[in-house]
N, C-alpha and C positions, 0 to 999 in steps of 0.2 A: 505492502500500500505505499504510496508515494506519501508523503510529507516534508517536514523542512528538510534542505539541504543539512546536512551536517561538513561541520566544520573543522579541521584537522585540526590537530594539539597546538600545535603555536599558535592560530588564530585564536585558539579559544580563547591562551592564556593571554593576550594582549587583549581580548575584553571584557576581563572580570572570571573567566572563566571557567570551572572546577580544568583541569587538566591531570593524569594520573603519574602519578612520579618516575612511573615509569617509558613514559614517555620520551621520544628519541626527541635529541635534540637537535633543531638545523641551522644548517651553516649557510653566513649569509652571503645573498650575490655578491660575490664577488670580481669576477670575470667580467667584463663592461665590452668584450668584443665582441660582433655579433657571430650565430650561426653560421656556417657555410651557405645552409640550407638557401636562408631567407634569399628573396627577392632586391634586385637592387634596390626598389623603391622604396622598398621594406626597413634594410637592412640600413635607409639613410635618419629610419626615426629610432630604430635602437639604438643609440650614443644619448638619444635627451629624455625616452623613456628607463634604461635602464641604469640613467647615471640621477634619477628622481629617484625611481625606488629602489635606487643602492640609500644615498641622501638620509627619505624618510624612514631606513630601516628594515623594508617589509619583505622585499623579493630576498626570496634565499634560491641558493644554489638548485635547488626540487625546483624554481618557475619557469626556468628558460624557455621552456617547450611555447609554455603560455605566456608569456611574455615577444617569443615569436609569432602565434596566432593574433598576438594585438598590433603587431606593428604591420603585421600581410593583411589587417583587417581595415587599418588606418590608411595604407596604401592603397586597397583599395575603392577606402572610400573617395581620398582625391581624385584617384585616375578618373571614377565615376563620377563628381563633379565636372573636371576638366571635358569629359564629353559632352556632359550636360554646355555646360558654358558654349563648345565648341558649337555643336550641333542645335541645341536648346530640347528641351521639356518638351514636347511634343513631333512626330510629325503625320504628313496626309498621308495615308492611306486610299485609292480609288478600289470602289468593293465591283464586282461585278455586272454590275448595274450602271455605275458609272456613275455613283455617287461618293461623296470628296469625305475621308475618317479621319479625323482629330485622333491620335491615338498617343499615349505615353512609349516613350523612347526607352528600352529597355532598360537602360540606363539609370533612372529614375529607382526602379526597382534593385538593380545590382546597388546604389546608391543608401535605399534603405535596408536592403539585408543588413550588408555593412556595417552600418552605424549601429544597429542592435546589438551588434556583433563587438566593436567597439564599445557602447555604455556597455553590455554584460561584465567583457571583461577589465574594463575602470573599473567600476564597480567591486569584481575581484578581488585588487590589487588595491583596491583603498579611496582611488582615484577620485570621488568626486564628491559633492561635501558629504549628503550623507552620510557612507558609505566609509569617509574619513571620521566619524564622529565615532565609527564604532573602533578603529582600529589604531593603536600608538608605534608599535615599530617591533620587532623583536629582541627579544633579551642581549646581552652582549653573551658570547662565550667565552671561554678561554681562553687568548691567544685573540684577539678581537680587535684591542686598546697598541695599534702602531707607536705607542709613545711610553710603553710600557716598561720599555724595558730600558729606558730613562731613569725609572723611578722604582727600580727596587735590585 
């Protein structure tokens, strides 16, 4: 029976929920280089998004694929918008009877679909105002502080 989506332990801890003491620790996102499988357009968005999530302390190394999906969806949304700007949101089609019909350009549906995916993934990462209020960041793990070697 479908219900509320389960939160991963790290996200539960961030939002003040109870976490089992044996829950595995999550390593923060450190490798900010885009994966090789990203399209060129999506790879352009990776540094900004990965940097933001890294600075917020939200993304983990295990989130690289979800972040790649966000970059691809954002690239598709932008590309569909450029297509609409170039060709318009509608086009004319002539029926067999000779009547002229105005139809939505396929890029309109593509843009709407990619916008839904972008919105969903932004919320998953806590990058919308409502989602941000529920997430504060991953806890520091031993070895996370680069300045620690100077103070021991």
